[in-house]
N, CA, C, O and the ligand as a Tripos MOL2 file, in Angstrom:
@<TRIPOS>MOLECULE
protein
  293   291    74     0     0
PROTEIN
NO_CHARGES

@<TRIPOS>ATOM
      1 N          15.9430   -6.5700    0.8820 N.3       1 MET1
      2 CA         14.8770   -5.8840    1.4880 C.3       1 MET1
      3 C          14.8580   -4.8760    1.6400 C.2       1 MET1
      4 O          16.0070   -4.4620    1.7960 O.2       1 MET1
      5 N          13.7930   -3.7630    1.7240 N.am      2 THR2
      6 CA         13.9320   -2.4780    2.0520 C.3       2 THR2
      7 C          13.2740   -2.3560    3.1740 C.2       2 THR2
      8 O          12.5080   -3.1920    3.6540 O.2       2 THR2
      9 N          13.6440   -1.0070    3.7440 N.am      3 TYR3
     10 CA         12.9820   -0.3470    5.0010 C.3       3 TYR3
     11 C          13.2670    1.0890    4.9770 C.2       3 TYR3
     12 O          14.2650    1.6600    4.5350 O.2       3 TYR3
     13 N          11.9960    1.6770    5.6460 N.am      4 PRO4
     14 CA         11.9590    3.1350    5.4150 C.3       4 PRO4
     15 C          13.3560    3.9310    6.1470 C.2       4 PRO4
     16 O          13.8450    3.5390    7.2060 O.2       4 PRO4
     17 N          13.7550    4.8310    5.5480 N.am      5 ILE5
     18 CA         14.7070    5.4790    6.1270 C.3       5 ILE5
     19 C          14.2330    6.9880    6.0420 C.2       5 ILE5
     20 O          13.3440    7.2530    5.2330 O.2       5 ILE5
     21 N          14.7950    8.0350    6.8590 N.am      6 ASN6
     22 CA         14.5000    9.5060    6.8070 C.3       6 ASN6
     23 C          15.8250   10.4320    6.7970 C.2       6 ASN6
     24 O          15.8100   11.6110    7.1510 O.2       6 ASN6
     25 N          16.9080    9.7820    6.3710 N.am      7 GLY7
     26 CA         18.1550   10.6780    6.1120 C.3       7 GLY7
     27 C          19.0730   10.0220    5.4510 C.2       7 GLY7
     28 O          19.0120    8.7930    5.4690 O.2       7 GLY7
     29 N          20.0930   10.6580    4.7440 N.am      8 ARG8
     30 CA         21.1820    9.8770    4.0860 C.3       8 ARG8
     31 C          22.2430    9.0960    4.8790 C.2       8 ARG8
     32 O          22.8950    8.1250    4.4950 O.2       8 ARG8
     33 N          22.2800    9.7440    6.1050 N.am      9 SER9
     34 CA         23.3930    9.1750    6.9910 C.3       9 SER9
     35 C          23.5170    7.7670    7.1920 C.2       9 SER9
     36 O          22.5650    7.0770    7.5570 O.2       9 SER9
     37 N          24.8650    7.2360    6.9240 N.am     10 GLY10
     38 CA         25.1600    5.8620    7.1580 C.3      10 GLY10
     39 C          24.6780    4.8110    5.8610 C.2      10 GLY10
     40 O          24.7350    3.5840    5.9300 O.2      10 GLY10
     41 N          24.2500    5.4990    4.8130 N.am     11 HIS11
     42 CA         23.7950    4.4430    3.7330 C.3      11 HIS11
     43 C          24.4840    4.8490    2.4240 C.2      11 HIS11
     44 O          24.8030    6.0160    2.1950 O.2      11 HIS11
     45 N          24.6890    3.8900    1.6210 N.am     12 ASN12
     46 CA         25.3460    3.9200    0.4150 C.3      12 ASN12
     47 C          24.2620    4.3370   -0.7340 C.2      12 ASN12
     48 O          24.4830    5.3060   -1.4600 O.2      12 ASN12
     49 N          23.2530    3.6630   -0.8380 N.am     13 TYR13
     50 CA         22.1320    3.6720   -1.6370 C.3      13 TYR13
     51 C          20.8690    4.0130   -0.9090 C.2      13 TYR13
     52 O          20.5460    3.5700    0.1930 O.2      13 TYR13
     53 N          20.1080    4.9560   -1.7450 N.am     14 LEU14
     54 CA         18.7130    5.2670   -1.1950 C.3      14 LEU14
     55 C          17.5810    5.0060   -2.3910 C.2      14 LEU14
     56 O          17.6560    5.4600   -3.5330 O.2      14 LEU14
     57 N          16.6010    4.2330   -1.9030 N.am     15 GLY15
     58 CA         15.5400    4.1150   -3.2410 C.3      15 GLY15
     59 C          14.6350    5.0490   -2.7630 C.2      15 GLY15
     60 O          14.5260    5.4910   -1.6200 O.2      15 GLY15
     61 N          13.8610    5.3560   -3.9770 N.am     16 ASN16
     62 CA         12.4640    5.9460   -4.1480 C.3      16 ASN16
     63 C          11.3370    5.0620   -4.4360 C.2      16 ASN16
     64 O          11.1240    4.4880   -5.5040 O.2      16 ASN16
     65 N          10.5960    5.0130   -3.3030 N.am     17 SER17
     66 CA          9.6410    3.9190   -3.2130 C.3      17 SER17
     67 C           8.3670    4.2940   -3.6530 C.2      17 SER17
     68 O           7.3990    3.5730   -3.4120 O.2      17 SER17
     69 N           8.2390    5.5830   -4.4140 N.am     18 SER18
     70 CA          7.0750    6.0560   -5.0430 C.3      18 SER18
     71 C           6.8370    4.9600   -6.2010 C.2      18 SER18
     72 O           7.7380    4.6160   -6.9650 O.2      18 SER18
     73 N           5.6110    4.4830   -6.2430 N.am     19 PRO19
     74 CA          5.3100    3.2490   -7.1280 C.3      19 PRO19
     75 C           5.5930    3.8900   -8.5410 C.2      19 PRO19
     76 O           5.9520    3.0340   -9.3490 O.2      19 PRO19
     77 N           5.5380    4.9520   -8.9670 N.am     20 SER20
     78 CA          5.6040    5.6340  -10.2450 C.3      20 SER20
     79 C           7.0460    5.6620  -10.6470 C.2      20 SER20
     80 O           7.2930    5.8040  -11.8450 O.2      20 SER20
     81 N           8.1220    5.5320   -9.7060 N.am     21 LYS21
     82 CA          9.4490    5.5710   -9.6590 C.3      21 LYS21
     83 C          10.2050    4.4270   -9.7640 C.2      21 LYS21
     84 O          10.6740    3.9680  -10.8050 O.2      21 LYS21
     85 N          10.3280    3.8980   -8.4410 N.am     22 ARG22
     86 CA         11.0980    2.7620   -8.0050 C.3      22 ARG22
     87 C          12.4470    2.9510   -8.4340 C.2      22 ARG22
     88 O          12.8990    2.0770   -9.1740 O.2      22 ARG22
     89 N          13.2090    3.9400   -8.1160 N.am     23 GLU23
     90 CA         14.5470    4.1480   -8.6370 C.3      23 GLU23
     91 C          15.4690    4.2980   -7.3450 C.2      23 GLU23
     92 O          15.1370    4.8370   -6.2890 O.2      23 GLU23
     93 N          16.7830    3.6680   -7.6680 N.am     24 VAL24
     94 CA         17.7580    3.9240   -6.6960 C.3      24 VAL24
     95 C          18.8080    4.8320   -7.0340 C.2      24 VAL24
     96 O          19.2380    4.9800   -8.1780 O.2      24 VAL24
     97 N          19.2600    5.5040   -5.9080 N.am     25 HIS25
     98 CA         20.3050    6.8910   -6.0740 C.3      25 HIS25
     99 C          21.7490    6.3530   -5.3790 C.2      25 HIS25
    100 O          21.7500    5.8670   -4.2480 O.2      25 HIS25
    101 N          22.8510    6.4820   -6.1030 N.am     26 ARG26
    102 CA         23.9510    6.2190   -5.0250 C.3      26 ARG26
    103 C          24.3890    7.4620   -4.5030 C.2      26 ARG26
    104 O          24.8140    8.3350   -5.2600 O.2      26 ARG26
    105 N          24.3160    7.6350   -3.1390 N.am     27 LEU27
    106 CA         24.4130    8.9360   -2.3350 C.3      27 LEU27
    107 C          25.7520    9.6110   -2.6030 C.2      27 LEU27
    108 O          25.7990   10.8360   -2.7180 O.2      27 LEU27
    109 N          26.9040    8.8100   -2.7110 N.am     28 LYS28
    110 CA         28.1670    9.4220   -2.8270 C.3      28 LYS28
    111 C          28.3170   10.0610   -4.2960 C.2      28 LYS28
    112 O          29.3690   10.6680   -4.4910 O.2      28 LYS28
    113 N          27.5550   10.0090   -5.1670 N.am     29 ASP29
    114 CA         27.3620   10.3830   -6.6230 C.3      29 ASP29
    115 C          26.1320   11.4980   -6.8590 C.2      29 ASP29
    116 O          26.0900   12.1780   -7.8840 O.2      29 ASP29
    117 N          25.3080   11.5850   -5.9740 N.am     30 GLU30
    118 CA         24.1040   12.3310   -5.7320 C.3      30 GLU30
    119 C          24.1670   13.5720   -6.6050 C.2      30 GLU30
    120 O          25.1300   14.3310   -6.4930 O.2      30 GLU30
    121 N          23.2580   13.8000   -7.4080 N.am     31 LYS31
    122 CA         23.3070   15.1030   -8.1240 C.3      31 LYS31
    123 C          21.9590   16.0020   -7.7060 C.2      31 LYS31
    124 O          21.0860   15.4740   -7.0170 O.2      31 LYS31
    125 N          21.8500   17.2140   -8.1030 N.am     32 THR32
    126 CA         20.7490   18.1310   -7.7850 C.3      32 THR32
    127 C          19.4060   17.4180   -8.5890 C.2      32 THR32
    128 O          18.2450   17.4580   -8.1830 O.2      32 THR32
    129 N          19.8040   16.8780   -9.6110 N.am     33 ASN33
    130 CA         18.4960   16.3180  -10.2760 C.3      33 ASN33
    131 C          18.0000   14.9080   -9.5850 C.2      33 ASN33
    132 O          16.8840   14.4420   -9.8110 O.2      33 ASN33
    133 N          18.7670   14.4100   -8.8920 N.am     34 CYS34
    134 CA         18.2960   13.1760   -8.0430 C.3      34 CYS34
    135 C          16.9530   13.4500   -7.4090 C.2      34 CYS34
    136 O          15.9670   12.7170   -7.4790 O.2      34 CYS34
    137 N          17.0660   14.8130   -6.6670 N.am     35 GLN35
    138 CA         15.8560   15.0580   -5.9010 C.3      35 GLN35
    139 C          15.7490   14.3160   -4.5540 C.2      35 GLN35
    140 O          14.6170   14.1240   -4.1120 O.2      35 GLN35
    141 N          16.7900   13.8940   -3.8780 N.am     36 VAL36
    142 CA         16.6030   13.1570   -2.7520 C.3      36 VAL36
    143 C          15.9240   14.0590   -1.5750 C.2      36 VAL36
    144 O          15.1410   13.4670   -0.8320 O.2      36 VAL36
    145 N          16.1270   15.2450   -1.3800 N.am     37 ASP37
    146 CA         15.4910   15.7470   -0.5970 C.3      37 ASP37
    147 C          13.9980   15.7430   -0.4910 C.2      37 ASP37
    148 O          13.3590   15.6120    0.5530 O.2      37 ASP37
    149 N          13.4840   15.9140   -1.7930 N.am     38 GLU38
    150 CA         12.3270   15.6540   -1.9510 C.3      38 GLU38
    151 C          11.5930   14.3020   -1.6590 C.2      38 GLU38
    152 O          10.5110   14.1520   -1.0920 O.2      38 GLU38
    153 N          12.4130   13.3720   -2.1670 N.am     39 ILE39
    154 CA         12.1280   12.0660   -1.7760 C.3      39 ILE39
    155 C          12.0840   11.6680   -0.2080 C.2      39 ILE39
    156 O          11.3710   10.7180    0.1150 O.2      39 ILE39
    157 N          12.7330   12.2780    0.6570 N.am     40 LEU40
    158 CA         13.0910   12.1700    2.0320 C.3      40 LEU40
    159 C          11.6560   12.8590    2.3790 C.2      40 LEU40
    160 O          10.8220   12.1780    2.9770 O.2      40 LEU40
    161 N          11.3650   14.1780    2.0180 N.am     41 LYS41
    162 CA         10.2970   14.9810    2.4940 C.3      41 LYS41
    163 C           8.9000   14.2720    2.1070 C.2      41 LYS41
    164 O           7.9140   14.3760    2.8360 O.2      41 LYS41
    165 N           8.8970   13.6920    1.1500 N.am     42 ALA42
    166 CA          7.5320   12.7590    0.6900 C.3      42 ALA42
    167 C           7.5420   11.5190    1.4910 C.2      42 ALA42
    168 O           6.5020   10.8620    1.5320 O.2      42 ALA42
    169 N           8.6590   11.0890    2.1770 N.am     43 GLY43
    170 CA          8.3080    9.9560    3.1580 C.3      43 GLY43
    171 C           8.5620    8.5650    2.1090 C.2      43 GLY43
    172 O           8.1530    7.4630    2.4740 O.2      43 GLY43
    173 N           9.2250    8.7300    0.8710 N.am     44 HIS44
    174 CA          9.3440    7.6520   -0.1450 C.3      44 HIS44
    175 C          10.8780    7.0890    0.1930 C.2      44 HIS44
    176 O          11.1720    6.1920   -0.5980 O.2      44 HIS44
    177 N          11.6530    7.3000    0.9020 N.am     45 ALA45
    178 CA         12.9910    7.0490    0.9460 C.3      45 ALA45
    179 C          13.0290    5.6250    1.6650 C.2      45 ALA45
    180 O          12.4720    5.3570    2.7300 O.2      45 ALA45
    181 N          13.7910    4.7660    0.8820 N.am     46 VAL46
    182 CA         14.0330    3.3210    1.5730 C.3      46 VAL46
    183 C          15.4590    3.1200    1.4460 C.2      46 VAL46
    184 O          16.0850    3.5670    0.4850 O.2      46 VAL46
    185 N          16.0360    2.4060    2.4640 N.am     47 GLY47
    186 CA         17.3660    1.8560    2.5760 C.3      47 GLY47
    187 C          17.2440    0.4540    2.2440 C.2      47 GLY47
    188 O          16.1690   -0.1140    2.4370 O.2      47 GLY47
    189 N          18.3850   -0.2490    1.6940 N.am     48 PHE48
    190 CA         18.4340   -1.5380    1.3490 C.3      48 PHE48
    191 C          19.4300   -2.4810    2.3110 C.2      48 PHE48
    192 O          20.4650   -2.0190    2.7910 O.2      48 PHE48
    193 N          19.0160   -3.7780    2.5220 N.am     49 SER49
    194 CA         19.6800   -4.7220    3.2980 C.3      49 SER49
    195 C          19.8870   -6.1150    2.3920 C.2      49 SER49
    196 O          19.0210   -6.9380    2.0930 O.2      49 SER49
    197 N          21.2770   -6.1180    2.0580 N.am     50 PRO50
    198 CA         22.3290   -5.3240    2.4910 C.3      50 PRO50
    199 C          22.3030   -4.1230    1.4660 C.2      50 PRO50
    200 O          21.5090   -4.0920    0.5260 O.2      50 PRO50
    201 N          23.2900   -3.0770    1.7370 N.am     51 ASP51
    202 CA         23.1950   -1.8110    1.1570 C.3      51 ASP51
    203 C          23.9680   -1.7910    0.0170 C.2      51 ASP51
    204 O          25.0910   -1.2910    0.0680 O.2      51 ASP51
    205 N          23.4980   -2.2990   -1.0900 N.am     52 THR52
    206 CA         24.3440   -2.9280   -2.4130 C.3      52 THR52
    207 C          23.1940   -2.5280   -3.4410 C.2      52 THR52
    208 O          21.9740   -2.5260   -3.2780 O.2      52 THR52
    209 N          23.9690   -2.1860   -4.5560 N.am     53 LEU53
    210 CA         23.1510   -1.9620   -5.8300 C.3      53 LEU53
    211 C          22.6150   -3.2570   -6.2270 C.2      53 LEU53
    212 O          21.4200   -3.2580   -6.5230 O.2      53 LEU53
    213 N          23.3240   -4.4920   -6.3050 N.am     54 ASP54
    214 CA         22.5170   -5.7570   -6.5390 C.3      54 ASP54
    215 C          21.2200   -6.0210   -5.8510 C.2      54 ASP54
    216 O          20.2850   -6.6140   -6.3900 O.2      54 ASP54
    217 N          21.2070   -5.4990   -4.4990 N.am     55 GLN55
    218 CA         20.0340   -5.6840   -3.5950 C.3      55 GLN55
    219 C          18.6280   -5.0410   -4.1530 C.2      55 GLN55
    220 O          17.4740   -5.4680   -4.2060 O.2      55 GLN55
    221 N          19.3710   -3.6100   -4.6100 N.am     56 ALA56
    222 CA         18.1370   -2.6850   -5.0670 C.3      56 ALA56
    223 C          17.6590   -3.3210   -6.3090 C.2      56 ALA56
    224 O          16.4500   -3.3270   -6.5380 O.2      56 ALA56
    225 N          18.4190   -3.8090   -7.0590 N.am     57 HIS57
    226 CA         18.1220   -4.5440   -8.2060 C.3      57 HIS57
    227 C          17.1100   -5.6360   -7.9800 C.2      57 HIS57
    228 O          16.0380   -5.7240   -8.5780 O.2      57 HIS57
    229 N          17.5740   -6.4810   -7.0280 N.am     58 SER58
    230 CA         16.6380   -7.5000   -6.6200 C.3      58 SER58
    231 C          15.3510   -7.1860   -5.9650 C.2      58 SER58
    232 O          14.3920   -7.9550   -6.0200 O.2      58 SER58
    233 N          15.3340   -5.9960   -5.3110 N.am     59 ASP59
    234 CA         14.1010   -5.3110   -4.7740 C.3      59 ASP59
    235 C          13.1640   -4.7310   -6.0580 C.2      59 ASP59
    236 O          11.9970   -4.3700   -5.9050 O.2      59 ASP59
    237 N          13.7730   -4.7100   -7.1570 N.am     60 GLY60
    238 CA         12.8920   -4.1130   -8.2250 C.3      60 GLY60
    239 C          13.1270   -2.5880   -8.5040 C.2      60 GLY60
    240 O          12.3240   -1.8850   -9.1170 O.2      60 GLY60
    241 N          14.3190   -2.1570   -7.9840 N.am     61 TYR61
    242 CA         14.5270   -0.7650   -8.2810 C.3      61 TYR61
    243 C          15.4630   -0.3460   -9.5490 C.2      61 TYR61
    244 O          16.4960   -0.9920   -9.7240 O.2      61 TYR61
    245 N          15.2090    0.4660  -10.2280 N.am     62 ASP62
    246 CA         15.8390    0.8440  -11.4240 C.3      62 ASP62
    247 C          17.0960    1.9240  -11.1070 C.2      62 ASP62
    248 O          17.0180    2.7000  -10.1550 O.2      62 ASP62
    249 N          18.0940    1.8940  -11.8780 N.am     63 ASN63
    250 CA         19.2540    2.7690  -11.5830 C.3      63 ASN63
    251 C          18.5690    4.2090  -12.0590 C.2      63 ASN63
    252 O          17.7660    4.3710  -12.9780 O.2      63 ASN63
    253 N          19.1970    5.3360  -11.0410 N.am     64 CYS64
    254 CA         18.8610    6.7710  -11.4840 C.3      64 CYS64
    255 C          19.9680    7.0760  -12.6570 C.2      64 CYS64
    256 O          21.1760    6.8440  -12.7080 O.2      64 CYS64
    257 N          19.0300    7.7110  -13.6040 N.am     65 ALA65
    258 CA         19.8130    8.1430  -14.8810 C.3      65 ALA65
    259 C          21.0490    9.4360  -14.5130 C.2      65 ALA65
    260 O          21.8460    9.8350  -15.3620 O.2      65 ALA65
    261 N          20.9940    9.9290  -13.1490 N.am     66 TYR66
    262 CA         21.8980   10.9220  -13.1070 C.3      66 TYR66
    263 C          23.0160   10.5500  -12.0630 C.2      66 TYR66
    264 O          24.0770   11.1710  -12.1180 O.2      66 TYR66
    265 N          22.8530    9.6640  -11.2080 N.am     67 CYS67
    266 CA         23.8970    9.3260  -10.2910 C.3      67 CYS67
    267 C          24.4560    8.1080  -10.5310 C.2      67 CYS67
    268 O          25.6300    7.9230  -10.2100 O.2      67 CYS67
    269 N          23.7960    7.2260  -11.0540 N.am     68 ILE68
    270 CA         24.1950    5.7450  -11.5480 C.3      68 ILE68
    271 C          24.3840    5.5010  -13.2000 C.2      68 ILE68
    272 O          25.4200    5.0950  -13.7260 O.2      68 ILE68
    273 N          23.2310    5.8190  -13.8370 N.am     69 GLY69
    274 CA         23.2920    5.6630  -15.3680 C.3      69 GLY69
    275 C          22.9240    4.1640  -15.6580 C.2      69 GLY69
    276 O          22.9370    3.3620  -14.7250 O.2      69 GLY69
    277 N          22.6390    3.8220  -16.7610 N.am     70 GLY70
    278 CA         22.3660    2.2660  -17.2900 C.3      70 GLY70
    279 C          20.8900    2.1120  -16.9950 C.2      70 GLY70
    280 O          20.4720    0.9550  -16.9360 O.2      70 GLY70
    281 N          20.0730    3.0620  -16.8100 N.am     71 SER71
    282 CA         18.7340    2.7220  -16.5490 C.3      71 SER71
    283 C          18.1760    1.7170  -17.6270 C.2      71 SER71
    284 O          18.5030    1.8590  -18.8050 O.2      71 SER71
    285 N          17.3270    0.6910  -17.2250 N.am     72 THR72
    286 CA         16.9220   -0.3580  -18.0210 C.3      72 THR72
    287 C          15.5280   -0.1400  -18.5590 C.2      72 THR72
    288 O          14.9760   -0.9090  -19.3460 O.2      72 THR72
    289 N          14.9160    1.1490  -17.9930 N.am     73 ARG73
    290 CA         13.3670    1.4070  -18.6960 C.3      73 ARG73
    291 C          13.7580    2.4850  -19.9440 C.2      73 ARG73
    292 O          12.8770    2.9100  -20.6910 O.2      73 ARG73
    293 ZN         20.2650    9.7360   -8.4140 Zn       74 ZN74
@<TRIPOS>BOND
     1     1     2 1
     2     2     3 1
     3     3     4 2
     4     3     5 am
     5     5     6 1
     6     6     7 1
     7     7     8 2
     8     7     9 am
     9     9    10 1
    10    10    11 1
    11    11    12 2
    12    11    13 am
    13    13    14 1
    14    14    15 1
    15    15    16 2
    16    15    17 am
    17    17    18 1
    18    18    19 1
    19    19    20 2
    20    19    21 am
    21    21    22 1
    22    22    23 1
    23    23    24 2
    24    23    25 am
    25    25    26 1
    26    26    27 1
    27    27    28 2
    28    27    29 am
    29    29    30 1
    30    30    31 1
    31    31    32 2
    32    31    33 am
    33    33    34 1
    34    34    35 1
    35    35    36 2
    36    35    37 am
    37    37    38 1
    38    38    39 1
    39    39    40 2
    40    39    41 am
    41    41    42 1
    42    42    43 1
    43    43    44 2
    44    43    45 am
    45    45    46 1
    46    46    47 1
    47    47    48 2
    48    47    49 am
    49    49    50 1
    50    50    51 1
    51    51    52 2
    52    51    53 am
    53    53    54 1
    54    54    55 1
    55    55    56 2
    56    55    57 am
    57    57    58 1
    58    58    59 1
    59    59    60 2
    60    59    61 am
    61    61    62 1
    62    62    63 1
    63    63    64 2
    64    63    65 am
    65    65    66 1
    66    66    67 1
    67    67    68 2
    68    67    69 am
    69    69    70 1
    70    70    71 1
    71    71    72 2
    72    71    73 am
    73    73    74 1
    74    74    75 1
    75    75    76 2
    76    75    77 am
    77    77    78 1
    78    78    79 1
    79    79    80 2
    80    79    81 am
    81    81    82 1
    82    82    83 1
    83    83    84 2
    84    83    85 am
    85    85    86 1
    86    86    87 1
    87    87    88 2
    88    87    89 am
    89    89    90 1
    90    90    91 1
    91    91    92 2
    92    91    93 am
    93    93    94 1
    94    94    95 1
    95    95    96 2
    96    95    97 am
    97    97    98 1
    98    98    99 1
    99    99   100 2
   100    99   101 am
   101   101   102 1
   102   102   103 1
   103   103   104 2
   104   103   105 am
   105   105   106 1
   106   106   107 1
   107   107   108 2
   108   107   109 am
   109   109   110 1
   110   110   111 1
   111   111   112 2
   112   111   113 am
   113   113   114 1
   114   114   115 1
   115   115   116 2
   116   115   117 am
   117   117   118 1
   118   118   119 1
   119   119   120 2
   120   119   121 am
   121   121   122 1
   122   122   123 1
   123   123   124 2
   124   123   125 am
   125   125   126 1
   126   126   127 1
   127   127   128 2
   128   127   129 am
   129   129   130 1
   130   130   131 1
   131   131   132 2
   132   131   133 am
   133   133   134 1
   134   134   135 1
   135   135   136 2
   136   135   137 am
   137   137   138 1
   138   138   139 1
   139   139   140 2
   140   139   141 am
   141   141   142 1
   142   142   143 1
   143   143   144 2
   144   143   145 am
   145   145   146 1
   146   146   147 1
   147   147   148 2
   148   147   149 am
   149   149   150 1
   150   150   151 1
   151   151   152 2
   152   151   153 am
   153   153   154 1
   154   154   155 1
   155   155   156 2
   156   155   157 am
   157   157   158 1
   158   158   159 1
   159   159   160 2
   160   159   161 am
   161   161   162 1
   162   162   163 1
   163   163   164 2
   164   163   165 am
   165   165   166 1
   166   166   167 1
   167   167   168 2
   168   167   169 am
   169   169   170 1
   170   170   171 1
   171   171   172 2
   172   171   173 am
   173   173   174 1
   174   174   175 1
   175   175   176 2
   176   175   177 am
   177   177   178 1
   178   178   179 1
   179   179   180 2
   180   179   181 am
   181   181   182 1
   182   182   183 1
   183   183   184 2
   184   183   185 am
   185   185   186 1
   186   186   187 1
   187   187   188 2
   188   187   189 am
   189   189   190 1
   190   190   191 1
   191   191   192 2
   192   191   193 am
   193   193   194 1
   194   194   195 1
   195   195   196 2
   196   195   197 am
   197   197   198 1
   198   198   199 1
   199   199   200 2
   200   199   201 am
   201   201   202 1
   202   202   203 1
   203   203   204 2
   204   203   205 am
   205   205   206 1
   206   206   207 1
   207   207   208 2
   208   207   209 am
   209   209   210 1
   210   210   211 1
   211   211   212 2
   212   211   213 am
   213   213   214 1
   214   214   215 1
   215   215   216 2
   216   215   217 am
   217   217   218 1
   218   218   219 1
   219   219   220 2
   220   219   221 am
   221   221   222 1
   222   222   223 1
   223   223   224 2
   224   223   225 am
   225   225   226 1
   226   226   227 1
   227   227   228 2
   228   227   229 am
   229   229   230 1
   230   230   231 1
   231   231   232 2
   232   231   233 am
   233   233   234 1
   234   234   235 1
   235   235   236 2
   236   235   237 am
   237   237   238 1
   238   238   239 1
   239   239   240 2
   240   239   241 am
   241   241   242 1
   242   242   243 1
   243   243   244 2
   244   243   245 am
   245   245   246 1
   246   246   247 1
   247   247   248 2
   248   247   249 am
   249   249   250 1
   250   250   251 1
   251   251   252 2
   252   251   253 am
   253   253   254 1
   254   254   255 1
   255   255   256 2
   256   255   257 am
   257   257   258 1
   258   258   259 1
   259   259   260 2
   260   259   261 am
   261   261   262 1
   262   262   263 1
   263   263   264 2
   264   263   265 am
   265   265   266 1
   266   266   267 1
   267   267   268 2
   268   267   269 am
   269   269   270 1
   270   270   271 1
   271   271   272 2
   272   271   273 am
   273   273   274 1
   274   274   275 1
   275   275   276 2
   276   275   277 am
   277   277   278 1
   278   278   279 1
   279   279   280 2
   280   279   281 am
   281   281   282 1
   282   282   283 1
   283   283   284 2
   284   283   285 am
   285   285   286 1
   286   286   287 1
   287   287   288 2
   288   287   289 am
   289   289   290 1
   290   290   291 1
   291   291   292 2
@<TRIPOS>SUBSTRUCTURE
     1 MET1         2 RESIDUE 1 A MET
     2 THR2         6 RESIDUE 1 A THR
     3 TYR3        10 RESIDUE 1 A TYR
     4 PRO4        14 RESIDUE 1 A PRO
     5 ILE5        18 RESIDUE 1 A ILE
     6 ASN6        22 RESIDUE 1 A ASN
     7 GLY7        26 RESIDUE 1 A GLY
     8 ARG8        30 RESIDUE 1 A ARG
     9 SER9        34 RESIDUE 1 A SER
    10 GLY10       38 RESIDUE 1 A GLY
    11 HIS11       42 RESIDUE 1 A HIS
    12 ASN12       46 RESIDUE 1 A ASN
    13 TYR13       50 RESIDUE 1 A TYR
    14 LEU14       54 RESIDUE 1 A LEU
    15 GLY15       58 RESIDUE 1 A GLY
    16 ASN16       62 RESIDUE 1 A ASN
    17 SER17       66 RESIDUE 1 A SER
    18 SER18       70 RESIDUE 1 A SER
    19 PRO19       74 RESIDUE 1 A PRO
    20 SER20       78 RESIDUE 1 A SER
    21 LYS21       82 RESIDUE 1 A LYS
    22 ARG22       86 RESIDUE 1 A ARG
    23 GLU23       90 RESIDUE 1 A GLU
    24 VAL24       94 RESIDUE 1 A VAL
    25 HIS25       98 RESIDUE 1 A HIS
    26 ARG26      102 RESIDUE 1 A ARG
    27 LEU27      106 RESIDUE 1 A LEU
    28 LYS28      110 RESIDUE 1 A LYS
    29 ASP29      114 RESIDUE 1 A ASP
    30 GLU30      118 RESIDUE 1 A GLU
    31 LYS31      122 RESIDUE 1 A LYS
    32 THR32      126 RESIDUE 1 A THR
    33 ASN33      130 RESIDUE 1 A ASN
    34 CYS34      134 RESIDUE 1 A CYS
    35 GLN35      138 RESIDUE 1 A GLN
    36 VAL36      142 RESIDUE 1 A VAL
    37 ASP37      146 RESIDUE 1 A ASP
    38 GLU38      150 RESIDUE 1 A GLU
    39 ILE39      154 RESIDUE 1 A ILE
    40 LEU40      158 RESIDUE 1 A LEU
    41 LYS41      162 RESIDUE 1 A LYS
    42 ALA42      166 RESIDUE 1 A ALA
    43 GLY43      170 RESIDUE 1 A GLY
    44 HIS44      174 RESIDUE 1 A HIS
    45 ALA45      178 RESIDUE 1 A ALA
    46 VAL46      182 RESIDUE 1 A VAL
    47 GLY47      186 RESIDUE 1 A GLY
    48 PHE48      190 RESIDUE 1 A PHE
    49 SER49      194 RESIDUE 1 A SER
    50 PRO50      198 RESIDUE 1 A PRO
    51 ASP51      202 RESIDUE 1 A ASP
    52 THR52      206 RESIDUE 1 A THR
    53 LEU53      210 RESIDUE 1 A LEU
    54 ASP54      214 RESIDUE 1 A ASP
    55 GLN55      218 RESIDUE 1 A GLN
    56 ALA56      222 RESIDUE 1 A ALA
    57 HIS57      226 RESIDUE 1 A HIS
    58 SER58      230 RESIDUE 1 A SER
    59 ASP59      234 RESIDUE 1 A ASP
    60 GLY60      238 RESIDUE 1 A GLY
    61 TYR61      242 RESIDUE 1 A TYR
    62 ASP62      246 RESIDUE 1 A ASP
    63 ASN63      250 RESIDUE 1 A ASN
    64 CYS64      254 RESIDUE 1 A CYS
    65 ALA65      258 RESIDUE 1 A ALA
    66 TYR66      262 RESIDUE 1 A TYR
    67 CYS67      266 RESIDUE 1 A CYS
    68 ILE68      270 RESIDUE 1 A ILE
    69 GLY69      274 RESIDUE 1 A GLY
    70 GLY70      278 RESIDUE 1 A GLY
    71 SER71      282 RESIDUE 1 A SER
    72 THR72      286 RESIDUE 1 A THR
    73 ARG73      290 RESIDUE 1 A ARG
    74 ZN74       293 GROUP 0 **** ****
């Protein structure tokens, strides 16, 4: 499941819930191109429970090409 978050603190992964994006970012490998600040500002940031990449995929999120790679789109 996903739930809204408003910061990076305490999270391994952050999702962009914008319907045109639906991407997951790995915060420890975050790059400028991830635009996480913009995602947070737009109110599109979600956390995952449990906080794993598998869960993000189960929730329909695709890998960010910059911090994870291997996008399936
Ligand atoms: Zn990213």
